[in-house]
C-alpha positions as CSV (number, residue, x, y, z in Angstrom):
1,M,-54.6,143.9,232.4
2,A,-57.9,142.7,230.8
3,T,-60.0,145.0,232.8
4,Y,-57.8,147.8,231.8
5,I,-58.1,146.9,228.1
6,G,-61.8,146.5,228.2
7,R,-62.0,150.0,229.8
8,R,-59.9,151.5,227.2
9,L,-61.9,149.9,224.5
10,L,-65.0,151.4,225.9
11,Q,-63.3,154.9,225.8
12,I,-63.1,154.5,222.0
13,I,-67.0,155.0,221.9
14,P,-67.1,158.6,223.1
15,V,-64.0,159.5,221.2
16,L,-65.6,158.1,217.9
17,F,-68.8,160.0,218.7
18,G,-67.1,163.4,219.2
19,V,-65.1,162.8,216.0
20,S,-68.2,161.9,214.0
21,V,-70.0,165.1,215.2
22,I,-67.1,167.3,214.3
23,V,-66.5,165.9,210.9
24,F,-70.1,165.6,209.9
25,F,-70.8,169.2,210.3
26,M,-67.5,170.4,209.2
27,V,-67.7,168.7,205.8
28,R,-71.0,170.2,205.2
29,A,-69.4,173.7,205.6
30,I,-67.2,172.9,202.6
31,P,-68.3,175.1,199.6
32,G,-69.9,173.3,196.8
33,D,-72.9,171.0,196.3
34,P,-72.0,167.4,195.7
35,A,-75.1,167.0,193.3
36,Q,-73.9,169.9,191.1
37,I,-70.3,168.5,191.2
38,L,-71.5,165.1,190.2
39,L,-73.7,166.2,187.4
40,G,-71.6,168.9,186.2
41,Q,-72.0,172.7,185.3
42,Q,-74.4,171.7,182.4
43,A,-76.9,170.0,184.6
44,T,-80.5,171.8,185.0
45,P,-81.8,173.0,188.5
46,E,-84.4,170.2,188.2
47,Q,-81.9,167.4,187.7
48,V,-79.7,168.8,190.6
49,E,-82.7,168.9,192.8
50,R,-83.7,165.4,192.0
51,L,-80.3,164.0,192.7
52,R,-80.2,166.0,196.1
53,E,-83.4,164.4,197.0
54,Q,-82.1,160.9,196.3
55,L,-78.9,161.5,198.2
56,G,-80.9,162.9,201.1
57,L,-79.2,166.2,201.1
58,N,-82.4,168.1,201.3
59,E,-82.9,167.1,204.9
60,D,-81.6,169.5,207.6
61,P,-78.2,168.7,209.0
62,L,-79.3,167.5,212.3
63,T,-81.7,165.0,210.7
64,Q,-79.0,163.7,208.4
65,Y,-76.7,163.3,211.2
66,V,-79.3,161.4,213.3
67,I,-79.7,159.0,210.4
68,F,-76.0,158.8,209.8
69,L,-75.5,157.8,213.6
70,R,-78.3,155.3,213.6
71,D,-76.7,153.6,210.6
72,A,-73.2,153.9,211.9
73,L,-74.1,152.0,215.1
74,T,-75.1,148.9,212.9
75,G,-71.7,149.2,210.9
76,D,-73.3,151.1,207.9
77,L,-71.3,154.2,207.1
78,G,-73.5,154.8,204.0
79,E,-72.7,154.7,200.4
80,S,-70.2,156.7,198.5
81,I,-71.9,159.5,196.4
82,V,-69.4,159.0,193.6
83,T,-69.1,155.2,193.3
84,G,-72.3,154.0,194.8
85,R,-70.5,151.4,196.8
86,P,-70.7,151.1,200.7
87,V,-68.1,153.1,202.4
88,T,-67.1,150.2,204.6
89,V,-66.3,148.1,201.5
90,E,-64.2,150.9,199.9
91,L,-62.2,151.3,203.0
92,L,-61.6,147.6,203.4
93,D,-60.5,147.4,199.8
94,R,-58.0,150.3,200.3
95,F,-56.8,149.4,203.8
96,P,-54.2,146.8,202.9
97,A,-52.4,149.2,200.6
98,T,-52.2,151.9,203.3
99,L,-51.1,149.2,205.9
100,E,-48.4,147.9,203.6
101,L,-47.0,151.3,203.0
102,T,-47.2,152.4,206.5
103,L,-45.5,149.2,207.8
104,A,-42.7,149.7,205.3
105,A,-42.2,153.3,206.3
106,L,-42.3,152.5,209.8
107,L,-39.8,149.8,209.4
108,F,-37.5,152.2,207.6
109,A,-37.9,154.8,210.5
110,V,-37.1,152.2,213.3
111,V,-34.4,150.3,211.5
112,V,-32.5,153.5,210.8
113,G,-33.7,155.7,213.7
114,I,-32.9,153.6,216.7
115,P,-29.4,152.6,215.8
116,V,-28.4,156.1,214.7
117,G,-30.0,157.6,217.9
118,V,-28.0,155.2,220.0
119,L,-24.8,155.9,218.2
120,A,-25.3,159.6,218.6
121,A,-25.8,159.1,222.4
122,V,-22.7,157.0,222.8
123,R,-20.5,159.4,220.8
124,Q,-22.1,162.5,222.3
125,Y,-20.6,165.8,221.1
126,S,-18.5,164.0,218.4
127,W,-18.9,164.8,214.8
128,I,-21.3,161.8,214.5
129,D,-23.6,163.3,217.0
130,R,-23.5,166.7,215.3
131,L,-24.1,165.1,211.7
132,T,-27.0,163.0,213.3
133,S,-28.5,166.2,214.8
134,V,-28.2,168.0,211.4
135,V,-29.8,165.0,209.4
136,A,-32.6,164.6,212.0
137,L,-33.5,168.4,212.0
138,T,-33.4,168.2,208.2
139,G,-35.7,165.2,208.1
140,V,-38.2,166.7,210.5
141,S,-38.3,170.1,208.5
142,M,-38.5,168.5,205.0
143,P,-41.8,168.5,203.4
144,I,-43.0,165.1,202.3
145,F,-44.2,166.1,199.0
146,W,-40.9,167.8,198.1
147,L,-38.8,164.8,199.2
148,A,-41.1,162.4,197.2
149,L,-40.6,164.4,194.0
150,V,-36.9,164.6,194.7
151,L,-36.5,160.9,195.2
152,V,-38.6,160.2,191.9
153,V,-36.4,162.6,189.8
154,V,-33.1,161.1,191.3
155,F,-33.9,157.4,191.5
156,T,-36.4,157.2,188.5
157,V,-35.8,159.8,186.1
158,R,-32.1,160.2,186.5
159,L,-30.7,156.9,187.6
160,D,-33.6,154.6,186.4
161,L,-33.2,152.4,189.4
162,L,-36.7,152.3,190.9
163,P,-40.0,152.2,189.3
164,F,-42.8,154.9,189.5
165,P,-45.8,155.0,189.9
166,G,-48.1,152.4,191.4
167,R,-47.7,149.2,193.4
168,L,-46.7,146.9,190.5
169,S,-45.4,147.3,186.9
170,S,-47.7,146.6,184.0
171,G,-48.0,142.9,183.2
172,V,-46.9,141.8,186.7
173,E,-49.8,140.2,188.4
174,I,-50.3,138.8,192.0
175,V,-52.9,136.5,193.4
176,R,-54.8,138.6,196.1
177,I,-54.9,137.1,199.5
178,T,-54.2,139.7,202.1
179,G,-54.4,142.8,199.7
180,M,-50.7,143.6,200.4
181,V,-48.4,143.0,197.5
182,V,-45.3,141.8,199.3
183,P,-47.0,139.4,201.7
184,D,-49.1,138.0,198.9
185,A,-46.3,137.3,196.6
186,I,-44.4,135.6,199.5
187,L,-47.4,133.4,200.2
188,T,-47.8,132.5,196.5
189,G,-44.3,131.9,195.7
190,N,-44.3,134.8,193.2
191,F,-40.7,136.0,193.4
192,V,-40.9,138.1,190.3
193,G,-44.0,140.0,191.9
194,L,-42.1,140.0,195.2
195,W,-39.0,141.9,193.6
196,D,-41.3,144.3,191.6
197,G,-43.4,145.1,194.6
198,I,-40.4,145.7,196.9
199,K,-38.9,148.1,194.3
200,H,-42.3,149.9,194.0
201,L,-42.4,150.1,197.8
202,I,-39.0,151.5,198.4
203,L,-39.5,155.3,197.3
204,P,-42.9,156.0,198.9
205,A,-41.7,154.2,202.1
206,V,-38.7,156.3,202.4
207,A,-40.6,159.6,201.6
208,L,-43.2,158.8,204.1
209,G,-40.8,157.4,206.8
210,T,-38.3,160.3,206.8
211,I,-40.0,162.4,209.3
212,P,-40.7,159.5,211.7
213,M,-37.1,158.4,211.3
214,A,-35.9,161.9,212.4
215,V,-38.3,161.9,215.4
216,V,-37.3,158.4,216.4
217,T,-33.6,159.2,216.2
218,R,-34.0,162.4,218.2
219,M,-36.1,160.6,220.9
220,T,-33.8,157.6,221.2
221,R,-30.6,159.9,221.6
222,S,-32.5,161.9,224.3
223,A,-33.7,158.8,226.1
224,M,-30.3,157.1,226.0
225,L,-28.4,160.2,227.2
226,E,-30.8,160.3,230.3
227,V,-30.4,156.5,230.9
228,M,-26.5,156.5,230.4
229,G,-26.1,158.7,233.4
230,E,-27.8,156.3,235.8
231,D,-26.1,154.6,238.7
232,Y,-26.7,151.2,237.5
233,I,-25.0,151.9,234.1
234,R,-21.9,153.1,235.9
235,T,-22.1,150.0,238.2
236,A,-22.2,147.7,235.0
237,H,-19.2,149.5,233.6
238,A,-17.3,149.2,237.0
239,K,-18.1,145.3,237.2
240,G,-16.3,145.0,233.7
241,V,-19.4,144.3,231.5
242,T,-18.5,144.8,227.8
243,P,-19.6,148.2,226.5
244,W,-21.9,146.7,223.8
245,R,-23.8,144.8,226.5
246,V,-24.0,147.9,228.7
247,V,-25.5,149.8,225.8
248,F,-27.7,147.5,224.2
249,K,-28.9,145.1,227.1
250,H,-29.0,147.7,229.9
251,A,-29.3,151.1,228.5
252,L,-31.4,150.6,225.3
253,R,-34.0,148.4,227.0
254,N,-34.6,151.0,229.8
255,A,-34.6,153.8,227.2
256,L,-37.3,152.1,225.0
257,L,-40.5,153.3,226.7
258,P,-40.5,156.9,225.3
259,V,-39.2,155.7,222.0
260,V,-42.0,153.1,221.8
261,T,-44.5,155.9,222.5
262,V,-43.1,158.0,219.7
263,I,-43.2,155.0,217.4
264,G,-46.8,154.1,218.4
265,L,-47.9,157.8,217.8
266,Q,-46.0,157.9,214.4
267,F,-47.6,154.7,213.3
268,G,-51.2,156.1,214.0
269,L,-50.4,159.3,212.2
270,L,-48.9,157.6,209.2
271,M,-52.0,155.2,208.9
272,G,-54.3,158.2,208.8
273,G,-52.0,160.7,207.1
274,A,-50.3,159.3,204.0
275,V,-52.5,161.4,201.7
276,L,-49.7,163.3,200.0
277,T,-47.5,160.3,199.5
278,E,-50.3,157.9,198.1
279,T,-51.3,160.7,195.8
280,I,-47.8,161.4,194.4
281,F,-47.1,157.7,194.0
282,S,-50.6,156.7,192.7
283,W,-50.9,154.4,195.6
284,D,-54.4,153.2,195.8
285,G,-54.8,153.3,199.6
286,I,-57.0,155.3,201.9
287,G,-55.1,158.5,201.7
288,Q,-55.6,158.8,198.0
289,I,-59.3,158.1,198.2
290,A,-59.6,160.5,201.0
291,L,-58.2,163.3,198.7
292,E,-60.5,162.4,195.9
293,S,-63.5,162.4,198.2
294,I,-62.8,165.9,199.3
295,Y,-62.4,167.1,195.8
296,R,-65.8,165.4,194.9
297,R,-67.6,166.4,198.2
298,D,-68.2,162.8,198.8
299,Y,-69.6,163.3,202.4
300,P,-70.1,159.6,203.3
301,M,-66.6,158.7,202.3
302,I,-64.9,161.6,204.1
303,Q,-66.7,160.8,207.1
304,G,-65.7,157.1,206.8
305,V,-62.1,157.9,206.4
306,V,-61.9,160.3,209.3
307,L,-63.7,157.7,211.7
308,Y,-61.2,155.1,210.4
309,G,-58.3,157.3,211.2
310,A,-59.6,158.2,214.6
311,F,-60.4,154.6,215.5
312,F,-56.8,153.3,214.4
313,F,-55.0,156.2,216.2
314,V,-56.8,155.2,219.4
315,L,-56.3,151.5,218.9
316,V,-52.6,152.0,218.4
317,N,-52.2,154.0,221.5
318,L,-54.0,151.2,223.4
319,V,-51.4,148.6,221.9
320,V,-48.6,151.0,223.0
321,D,-49.8,151.1,226.5
322,V,-49.9,147.4,226.7
323,L,-46.5,147.0,225.5
324,Y,-45.2,149.3,228.4
325,A,-45.9,146.5,230.7
326,V,-44.0,144.0,228.3
327,L,-40.9,146.1,228.2
328,D,-40.9,147.3,231.8
329,P,-42.1,144.7,234.4
330,R,-42.4,147.8,236.9
331,V,-45.3,148.9,234.9
332,R,-48.7,147.7,236.2
333,Y,-52.3,148.4,235.2
């Protein structure tokens, strides 16, 4: 197992190298001059040229990439053109917010998706199964931004039940330890901040977790139906094992491998793709800063965000592969 993990970690290097090449040259194909955008339309050509020289934008793209790669190998992803802060520092500051939102969305997807998928499989062809299929298809097809706006209108504007936007209400403060509101409130015993943070987290987590929830539901149902037809399930029923033990101890455990794969992929996608949700809810995470960087042609920040997403996606896939051996003793590396 240790050899396998080490080999997979080494495979991250060529993946990140390929991603860095693609993103470096693609972002420079985006129309617009970062220096001109920073200085505004009133800037003189001399001022724009001076800023381009300071930012190193006058070098040819290949030279710029060699410099970027040399610095990246030492952990230096450059400095943000807009804020002047190191990209690594900016990403570390924003990472806890994105992680908290992603974990909450994935928790919603798993807690709802797996039981509903199991119920649909056990009650195959019933009205429950048909309703589940309709809900899952709707969840997969529904645009995140539209669902987010609907949730805000219903639960914030109409019913006034949940707050919007941000991570905390004005006047509520939490001592920063991990950077995540809910864990920090628990660690410091701040129950007012805990309740306020949970209320702020519900709407973006549901909006972001709806599509993964639908995917997990469909995969759980499909995997359960395949397992429920196996001989050992019929044998368990014939031996008089209670139905709930057959479903949850025998069937569900053997159906979890494809479900875990889907959950891992969705987690990686959520960590790198929460741009719309974070923007709508003013959630100060990596997704929000990614969108701002694109608008402002902040090349170093865009490169850093994409590399972060690629690294996290590959790392999550490694964790999923290792979990296979935990869930199924027959799996060996």
